[in-house]
N, C-alpha and C positions, 0 to 999 in steps of 0.2 A: 846291624849285627844279627846274626842268625841265632834261632833258638837252640837249646841244648848246651852241650859242654864246650862253648866257645873258648873259655879260659883253658880247658883241658886240651883243646886243639891247637891252640896258638902258643901254648907254654911248654917247654920241655918237661917231661915227666920227673926228671931228675930234680927240678926246682919246685915241683908241685907243693903246695901246703894249704891248709884250710884257711889260714889268714890271707894268704895271697888271692885265694879264690873269692873270699868275701870282699876284699878291696876291689877286685874287678867288678863284682856285682853291684857294689855301691855306685860305680860310674856308669852302670848300664841303666838308661833312662827308662826303659819298660818296667824296671823293678821299683822305680820311684823312691829309691832309698829306704824301702819299708822292710823291716827285720823279718817278719813273717814270709814276705815274698822271696826275699834272699836266701832264708834258710831253706825253704821249700825248693827252690831253684837248685841250689847246691846239691841237695840230697838226690833229686831227680837226675841231675847231671852225672853224679858218681855212679848211680845205678845202671844209667845207659851205657857207661863205659865197661862196667863189670859184666853186663849181660851180652854185649856185642862180641860174638865169636870171631869176627873179623879183625879184631884188635889183637896185637901180640900179647902173649901171656905176661911178660914182664910189666907192660903197661897196665894190664888189667890187675895185676898183683898190687902195684902201686895205689890204684883206685880202691881196691879192696881194703888196704891198710888205712886209707884216709877215712873210708866209710866206717870201720871199726872205732876209729878215734872221734868220729863226728858227734856222737851223743855227749861224750865227755867235753869236747870242745865247745858245744853249743851251751852247756850249762855252766862253763867256767866263768870265774869273776872277770877274767880279761875280756872275754868275748862280750860279756853283759855290759861291762864299761864302755867297750867300743861302740857298740850299737846305741848306748845312752848318749855317747858323745855326738854321734851322728844325728840323733833326734834333737838334742839340745841346740846343735849348730843350725839345723834347718829351721827350727822355731825362732831363734835369734834373727836369722835371715828374713824370715817373714815379717817379723815385727819391724825391722829396719826398713824394709820396702813399704810397709804400711805408714810408718812415720814419714818417710820421704813423700808419699803420696799426699799425706795430709799437709805437709809443708808446702808442696806445689800448690795445692788448692788454696791454702791460706794466702800465699804470695799472690796468687791471681785475684783473690778477693781484695787483698790490700791495694793491688794496683788499680782495681775497679773503683775501690773507695776514693783513691787519691785522684783518678780522673773525674769522678763526680764532684769532689770537693773543689777542684780547680774550675770546673764548669760553673758550680755554684757561686764560687768566689767572683769569677768574671761577671756574672749576671748581677750579683749584688753590687759590684762596682759601678756597672752600667746604670743601675737603678738609683744609686747615691748621686751619681753625676746628673741624672735627669731629674732628681728631686731638688738639686742645687739650682739647676737652670729654671725649674718651674718656680722656685722661691724668689728667684732674682726677677723673673718676669712679673710675679705677683707684686713684688715690692715696687718695681717701676711703675706699674699700673696705679697702685695706691698713691705713689708720688705725684703722678699726673692727675689724678682725681683731686688730690689735696690742693694742687697748684691752680686747677680750674675753679675750685670752690673759694679760694682766697683772692682770686682775680689777677694773680701773677702770670706773666708769661702768655697772656692771650693775644695773638696776632689780630690786628685790625683788619676786617675784610676789605679787600681792594676790588672795587667794581667800577669800571669806566663808564662815562656817559653814553659812549657808543653802545657798549654791551647792554646797558640798561634800556637804551632806545630799541635795540634789536630784539630783546626778549626779556622784559623786566620780571615776568613771573618766573622764568626758568632760572635766572641768576640770583634772585633774591631768596630762592629756596635755601633753608640752613645747610642742605647737603651740598650746595653748590659754592658756598662761601669758602675761599681758599686764600692763603698767603701768596702774594705774587711771587712766582719763581725766579730765580736768578737767571740771567741771560747766558745762553750757551751758544757760542758762535758756530759750533758744528752743526747745529740743528737750524735749518731754514726757518725764518720768521719765528724764532722762539719767543720774541719779546710780545708780539702782538696777537698771535694766534694760539698760543700755548701748544705749540708743536702741530697745530691743525687738527687737534682732536678735542673732544669735550673733556672736562676736568675729570670725570669719573674714569674715563679710559686711561688717564695718565697714572693712575694707582696700579696699574697692571705690574705684576711680578717681573723682576729682572730687566724693566725697561726695553722688553722685546718688541714693543709696538712702534719702533722706528725702523725704517728701511733705508739702506745706503743707496744714493743716487750719485751719478757721475762716475768719476775715475775711469779706468781702462776698460771696464766690462763693456761688452757689446750686446746688442739684442740677440735673443735666442729664436732663431728662425729654423724650423723643422717642416720640411715639405711645404714650404710657403706659408707656413702658420707662424705668427707671432706669439710665442708662448706667454709673454708678459701681458699683451692685450687679452688673449684668451683667459688668463688667470684673473684679471681685473673684471672681465664681464662674469666670470664664475662667482667672484666675491660679492659683487653688487647684486647679483640675481639670487644667489643662495644665502648670503649673509651668514657665513660660518660662525659657529661659536668659538669661544677662546680656548675650547679643548681640541680644536681642528688646527692642524698646521698651516692650512691655507689661509686662516685668519691672520697670520704673521708673515705672509708672503713666502712660506716655506712649502715646497714640494717634497713630500716624503715618499720615498719608493719602497714600498712594503713587499718583501720577498713572498709572503703568503697569499696576498690578494691585492687587487687594484680596486681602491675606493676613492671617494671624494673626487677631487679634480681630475685625477688621472683616468677615472672611469668615463669621463666625458671625451677622452681622446681614443683614436683607433690604437689597436695594438702596435702596429708597425711605427707609429709616432713615439709611442712609449719606449719601444726598444731603441730607437735612434736617439732619444734623450738620454737613456742609460749609457749609450755608447759615447755620447759627447762628454759625459762627466766621468767616464771611467778612468781609473788610474792606471798607468803603465806598471805591469807587475815585473818583478825580477826573476829571470829564468834561473838564477843560481840557487834558488830555495830548494828545488827538488833534490839536488845533489846533497845538500845539507841535510835534508829530511832522511834521505837513505842512511846516511853515516850515523845520524842520531838514532835510527831504529836499530841499527847493529849494536851500537853502544849500549842502549836500554836492554836489548835482548840479553846482553851478558850480566844484567843486574837483576831484573825482574823475574821473579819465579813464582810458580803456583803457590809455594809455601811462603808465607809472609815472613816467617822467621829465617828462612834461607835468603830472602831478599835483603833483610836486614844485615846478615853476614856479609852479602856481597857489597852492599853499601860501604861498609867498613874497609873493605879491601882496596876500593877505588880511592887511593889518596894521591895518585899521580895525575889527575885531570888538570888541564891547563886552560882550555879555551872557556869563554864565558857560557857558551851554549851547553857544553857538557857539565859544567858546574851547576848551571840552573836546572838541567834535566836531573842531576843527582840530588839537589836540594828538594826539588819537586817530589821525587820518588820517597825521600826521607820523611817529608811532611806527611804524605799520604800514609806511610806505615805508622807514624806517629798517631794519626787521626784514626786509623782503623784497627790497630793492634788490640787484642783482648776485647775492647769495647768500641764499636764504630761510632764516633761522635757524628759522623755525616748523617746518621740515620735519627738522630735526636731532634726534638722540637725546639731548637735553640733560637734565641731572639735575633733580630737584624743585628744588633751591636755585637753579640757573641760570634756571630757568623763572620763579621768583618774581622774581629780580633783573632779568631781561630783558623779562618781560611783564606779569606781574600787578602787580608794584610800580609801574612806570611808568603804567600805565592808572589805577590807584586813587589814585595820589599826588595827582592834581588835586583829588579829593575832600577829601583831608586837609588840603591847603593852603587850599582854601575855607573849611573848618570848623576851622581850626587853633586858634581861640580856644575851641571847644567841645570837641573830642575829638581824639585822636591815635591812630596806629597803632603797634605794636611787632611787628616782623619777626623771623623766624628762630628757629624752634623755642623758643618762648617758654613758660615755665611759668605756670599760671593761679593768680593771686594770690587769688582768691576761694576756691579750694579749700583753699589754705593756711590762710586765715582761719577757714574752717569747721571745720578740724581742729585749731585752736588752735596752729598752727605745729608739730605733732609730727613732721611728716615730715622725715627728714634729707636732705641735699642730694643724695646719690646716689640716693635713692628718688624724688625729684621729677625727676631727670634720666633715669630709667629709660625704657625704650621704651614709648610709648603714652601717655605723660603730657605729651608736649611739643605745642605748637600752633603752626602755622605763622605766624599773625598774630593779634594780639588788639587790639581797638579799645576805648579807655578814655575816659570822660568826664574832661576835664582838671581842672576845678574840684572835682568830687565824687571824683575818683580811684577811680572804680569801673568795672570792665569791663562792657561791654553787648553786645558782638558779637564774633565770631571768623571766621577764614578758614582753610580746609584745602584744601591742593593735593595731590590724590590722584594724583600722578604727572605728568609731562610729556605734551604732546598726542600724542606718538608711541609711548607706552608703554601697553599695554592691561593692566589689572590689576583685574578685578572684585572680588576679595577685598579689595584695598587700599581700593577705593571704599566698599564695604559697611562695613569697619572704621572709616573716617574718618567716614562718615555716623553710625554709632553713637556715635563719639566727640563729634561735633557735638551729638547729642541729649543725651548726658550733661552735657557743658559747659554748654549752654544751660539745662538744668534747674538745675544748680549755681548759674549766674548769677541765675536768677529766684528761687531760694531765698535767695540772699544778700541780694537786695533786700527780701524779705519779713522777714528777720531785722533789717535795719536800721530798717524801719519797720512793726512787727507791727500797728499800729493803721490803717494806710494801706490803700487800695484796689488790690490786686494785679491785678485783673482788667482794669485799664486799661492794663497794660504788655503790649507785644508786642517780642519780641527777634527778632534776625535773624542767620543765619548764612550764609556763602557757601562753597560747595564747587566746586573746579574739577577736572574729570575729561575727559580725552580732547577737549580744546578746547572743552569745554562749561562754562558757568558756571551753577550752581544755586543759587538764593536760598531758603532755608527760613525760614518764620515760626514762632515758638514762643510760646506763650501759655498762662495758667491762667485761662481765663474761667469755667469751671464747677468745682464743688467736687471737690477731690481728683483732678482729671483734667487732665493737660497735653496739649495738642495740638500736633502739628507736621505741617507741610505744605509743599510747594514752591509759592512764589508766582511765581517767575520762572525761566525755563529758556531759554537762549540760546547759540549757538555763537560763538566768536571766528573771525576769518578765519584760513584756513590758506594760501591762495593768493591772489594779486591779483584773480583772478576772483570770489572771495567778497566783494571790497569792493563789489560792486553792490548788496549789502544793508547797507551800512555804516549808514544811517540807523537801521535796526530795532536793530542792535546798540548803537548810542549812545544810542537812547531807553531800551533795556533797562538800560544802566549808569546813566543819569540816574535812572531809576525806582529802582534800588538805592540810589543816593545819598539819594534822597527819603525812602525807607523808613528809612534809618539816622538821618537828621536828625529824622524823625517820632518814631522810638523814643527817641532821646536827649532830646527835648523832653518826652515823656510821662514818662519816668523822673524828669527834674527836677521835674516837677508832682508825682509820686508821692512823692519824697523830701521835698518841701516841705510837702505838703497833711496830714501827720499831726496837726499842732496844731490844724488847722481842720476836721477831718473832722465830718461830720453823720451822725447815726445811732447805732445801739446794737449794732452787730454785734460778735461775739466776736473778740478779737484773734487774729492767727495764730500758730500754732506748728507743730511737724511731728510726723509719725508715720513709723514704718518701713513700708516697702512690703509689699504682701500676697504671702507666698510660703508654701508648706506649712511650711517650716523656721521662718519668722518667726512664723506663727500658733502653732506649737508652742511657741516660746520665750515668746510672750506669755502663753500659758495657764500655763506653768510659773512665770512671774513672778507671776501673780495667786495661784497657789497659795502661793508664798513670802510674799506680803503678808499672806494669811489666817493663815498660821502665826504670823507676828509679832503679829497682832492678838490671837490666841488666847493667845499667851505673855504678853502684857501684862495 
């Protein structure tokens, strides 16, 4: 609007009135609905018309009449009440706006408190569960101590005359007295040699100290080099510790660097080894990724509240992929809206409950007829089976033997994958990460050994197992297999970050595609294992059935030689 008598310009002089002029001024934003400014503006406007000789006389005459009435109109009760009403109305609107702002702030604070209470509640529940577990462990230990003091349930030491002759001081040591284990036909010479290793090694976690021999697997020859023989030489010369994959006949292909056994090989040999164990990729995944990106672009907005509205509109999605993507975005909205829980210093258990579990639950719902997951520091059943259930409860509960999640085939009741959370995203602990990665290695070897024990005449080279590790907001998926004779391989096949802030959701389609890839690998692994378990009666070929041997270490080799001496003594005696 222009300054001056706009009301007087746009309105016919025949309908001019001071009340109408005042109404127009109230709607004029520059006057801010202020009585003094409005009255002054009206007075100046009338004067401008009266003093302008270019305006017709009859119009100037009308303005003169209004100007003469102006003083009386200004002081009249009607005009006073009119401006009082305007002032009261404006004050009321300001109060309402203030109240609404306060309510908005209060609602945001209430929401923040609810989130905090929920988080504290989950952490409290986890602490209670941990306390119950600790109490049970303490009770079991007390019971064992009471039993040993009263003399009950104490096994008699079993020491053969040959063992005493071979090394009497070694086997009479209190640390070396053990109950004779039950025979296991799957383990070569299990009765006489205790699996070919000393008794201290037999206490290794998850029974990963056994290596499969026989079966359909063939020697791994690369550029004329037998990888099995080269690895055996490395084991005997370097004597790797139990924190090294090579100790367990496992070659770990690290994407970051080449260390350990791989460092002793030429790069071209390592590259060829990777090619030998590489899985054939599905070329249809690129098209699916493009479609999923287009779908997510219609949902995710820079404004998290707008994204929330878009989610509610998408009720007609049909495919599993789009449903999973939609639920993933919904979870991220719930975690980041108002208070970003992903930036909190939550515990491992809380991270599993709030983040890992909800993300992966869609996979388990989709495949609920085929496999299921068990969360929360679970013990590995396959390990207990391999040890003929000799472990006591408190031993199985001891530190290092628990697993964050185990995935099991429903009908076959066999474990085939695991998940380890190596701390929440806000906590950096490299030693925790390496320990959990080693735990994954040993567990996956135990699981594949368990399958070979179930079907010693089947082809274990067709089986691939997968383990998931979460560390510092990163998901890493490892692939584990026994494609070549007496050599297990492990490598990361997927590495991708989860969002930490809403800005990271710009790459949500890449994250969702990686998660869907993980689900596809699990489904493929489950299907292959079922074929493996079913195929034994229909196998074709004359390959030797699978058994196991002890891993190659200097101590293990020495014990094997001693066992051979004992056998020869028995033969001569007979």
